[in-house]
N, C-alpha and C positions, 0 to 999 in steps of 0.2 A: 173426118181426116182423110187426106188423099192417099192414093195407093203407095205402099211403103217402098216400092221400087223407084218411085219418082219424087217422093216427099223429101224435103231436106231433113237432115239429122238435127234435132233441136239442141240449143245450147244448154249446158248443164254445169254452170259455174259452181265449183265446190264450196267456195266461201259463202255464196248466196243461199245455198240450200243445206248447208252442213247440219244445222239443228234439226231440220225436217228429216234429213237422211238418218240421223242418229235415232230419232223417235221411230221412224218407219222400220228401221233395222230391228228394233226391239219388238215392235208389233208383229213383224213376220216371224220372229222367234216364238212368240206366244202361239201363233197358229201352227208353225212348223212342229213345235213340241207336242201338239195334240196329235198330229199324224204320227210322230215318232212313238208316242205312247201306245197307240192302238194298232200299229202295223208290224207284222213279223219282220225280223231283221233280214236285210238283203246285203250281199257283199258290197263293200266300199260305201256303206251307208246310203245306197241308192233308194232306200225305202223312205227317206226323210225329206228330200228336196221339194220345192214348189216348182210349178211349170208355168211358162208364159202362155197366156191365152189372148184372144182377140179383144179382151176387155181389161186384163190385168194379170194377176197371179193366182194360181189355184193349187189346192192340195191334191187334186184328182179325187175320185171316190174312195172313201175310207169305210171299211166294213165295221158294222156295229150290230152285233146280234144278227137278226134276219134282214136288217136294213143296211143301207149305205148312206153316208152323208158326205158333203163336199163343202169346203170353205173357200171362198174366192174374194180376193181384193179386186173390186171393180173400180178402176181409176177413171172410167168415163162417167159413171154415175156418182163416184166418190162414196161408195158404200162397201161394207163387208157383208156378203151374203153367206148364210149357213143354210144349205138346202138338203132335205132328206129325200130319199127315193120314194117315199110315200106321198110326196107333194108338199109336206109342211116345210116352212122356212122361217127364218128370222133375218131381219136386215138392220144393220147398225151403221150409222153415219160415220164417215171418215172425216174428222174435224180436229182442230186443236184440242187435245185432251192428254192427260198424263198416261204413262204406261200403266200405272195402277188402275186408273179408271177404265182404260181399254181392256185390260185383263179381266177386271170384275164384270164388265159388260159381256164379254165373250163367254165367260164361264156361266153367267146367269142365263144367257140365251141357250147355251147347250143344255143346261139343267131343265129349262122350260120344255125343251124338245125330248127330254128323257135320255139324254146322252151323259152318262156319268163318267168323268175322266178327271184324274188328278195328275198334274204335270210337275216336273222339277222347275221351280220358279227361278232358278239362277240362270242367267244368260250364258250362252256358250261363246267362246272365242273373243270375249271382251274382258280386258283386265280390270280389276277392282270394280266389278259389276254389282248392281243392286238388284235384289229380288223384285220380280214384276209387281207384286202386291204392295211393295214399299216405294216404288220408283215414282216420285212426283216431280222429279227434276226434268225428265225428258217429256215435253208436252207440245213442242212446236209441230205444226203441220201446215205447210203451204201446198194447197191442192194443185196449183199450177206446176210446181216443181215435181210433185209426185207423178203428175201426168206426163211430164217430160221424161222422167226416169223410166216410166213404163214404155214410152215411145222408143227410147234408146234400147231397152230390153227387147222390144218387138223386132226392131231392125237387126239387132245383134243375133237374136234367136234364129232368124232366117239365114243369116250368113253362116253361123256355126253349123246349122243343119246341112247347108250346102257343102261346107268343108268336110263334114262327117261322112259324106257319101264316097269320098275318095279313099276309103280305108275298109278292108274286109277282115282285118283282125278284130279282136275284142275292142269295143268302144262303148263308152258310157252314153246314155241319153244326153241331150242338151237339157240341163236342169239348173235350177236356182237354189244355191245353198244358202239358207238363211243364217247359218252360223257365221260364215265369212262375208255374207251379203254380196255374192257374186254369181253371175251366170257362167256356166262352164261346160266344156266337153273334154273328155279324156281318152286318149289312145293308149293301148297296152302293147308291149312287145311280146308278151307271153312268158317272159322270164320272171322268176321270183326276185324280189328286192330285199336288201338287208333290212332288218327291223327298224322301224321309224322310232327315233329316240327323243326328238324335240318335244318340249312341253307346250301344250296349247291351253290357255285359260278355260276352265270349265268343261274340258273334254278329257275323258280317261285315256290312258295310254293304250288300252286294249282297242278302243275305237280308232285311234290313229294308226295303230299297227294294221288293223283290218283295212283301213282306207288306203294305205300305201304298202300293201302286201306284195304288189307286183310292180315291175318297172313301168313308168308312165311318161308320156308327154301330154301335158295338160295346158289348156288355153281358155281364156274367157274375158269377161269384163267386170270391173268393179267401179263404183261411182265415186271413188275417193275415200280417204281414211285408210287405216291399216298400213301406214307407212308412206302414204302419198297425200298431198293436198290438192290433187287433181284427179279427175276421172281418167281411167286408162284401160286399155286392153293389155293382157299379160300372157306370158307363155313361159313354162318352166318344165324341167325334167327332174324326175326322181328315180334313182339317185342321180345327182348332177354329174354327167360324164366329163372327163378331162377335155378341155378344148371347147366346151359348149359356149362359155361366156365370150370367147373370142371370135365366134362364128359370125360371118357377115350375114345380115338379115335385111329384109325389106319391110316397108318403104323407108325413105328418108324420114328421120325423126324417131325411129325405133332405136332403143339403146338397152344395154344390160345394166340393171340396178344391182350393184354389189351388195347392198344392205339386204335387199329382199331375195337376192339370188335368182332373179328371173328377168326376162326381157319385158320391157314396157313400151307401149306405143300410146302417147297421150291421146285421149278421146278427141281433142280439138284438131289433131293432125288428120284424123279420119273425117271428122265433121266438115272440115274446110277443104278437103281434097276435091279435085275435079271429078273423080269417080270414087266415092267413099267405099262402095262395095268391093271394088278391085283392090283398093288400098288395104282394107281389112283382110281380104283373102290372101294377099301377098304376105302380110305379116304372119297369118296363121300357117301358111304353107312353108314359108322360109324358116320360121322358128321350129316347126316340127322337123323339117329336113335337117336342121342344125343338130337337134337332139338325136335323131335317128342315125345320122352319120357318125356323130361323136361316140355313140353307144353301140355302134355296129349292129343295128337292128336288121333282121332279115326282110329288107324292104320289098324284094320281089314277091315274097309270100304274103305280105301284109297290105300292099298298096294296090289301087286300081284306078281307073279313070273316074273322073267325077260323074256322078249320076245325072241322068236326064229324065224329065217327066215322060212316063209311058214307055221307056226303053228298058227291058229286062237286062240284068247283068248277065254276061256270057260266062257260063261256068267253065272252069279249066278242066281239061281232059285228064 
């Protein structure tokens, strides 16, 4: 694969890969719930996401007794690797198979490695979901589209990390939430937010109140589903300030979705732009500014110039 700064962003037609997307979403939930089960709670559920790697998506190291292990989706080799810090590993092929078969294979591999873990089999953030061990409906897997999806995540991860450097207030890592199946980064004003009251399938109210305990501007990418039939970049504010939806944002093609309550920029608008990186950065910056202006954030205290390699941030006196 060519360098990500010059390679074209791949096409990701939602209709063409929807079935694979749905299956892969559930597979990532199986892996993500293993990390959730074994990792101490961190604010805003930052202990549960996966992270983009140069090969796919990883849990990062998970402590287990005196050892650590890591689970990685490798979309270049089309395998799932479970690796222990003592050198032992198991490798499972990523191929068309039911969620039930994938779940059984992962749990069997963990047991062979001496990792005892029992997870909640019910998927999160999916209405009318089926337990992993009983789900023989979702079994599609197109390796080419899974690879394209990771390539989009890889490029988006780079841009989100660049965007993140322009903020010195509290900010999340760039991370992949397997519940909603999106890559995200979140900025915080520092102020408390009103209790989150919306109901999310398969997620307790306590988890959602923790996730949105403070005022945020959040942005990221999802590959379709969850209210859209196209891949899109998104940006929202919680709580939604008055005037946010009417704010002018960039680039052309970005719009406010009243049903979802957030700004969207179709993925194809970025993919086909003359300068995709600049188009995406313009969306991220302009939608953040819309949220910060509307909610009267202390921008002077929270913002800074975008970071540059090898150049330390100048501390304020």
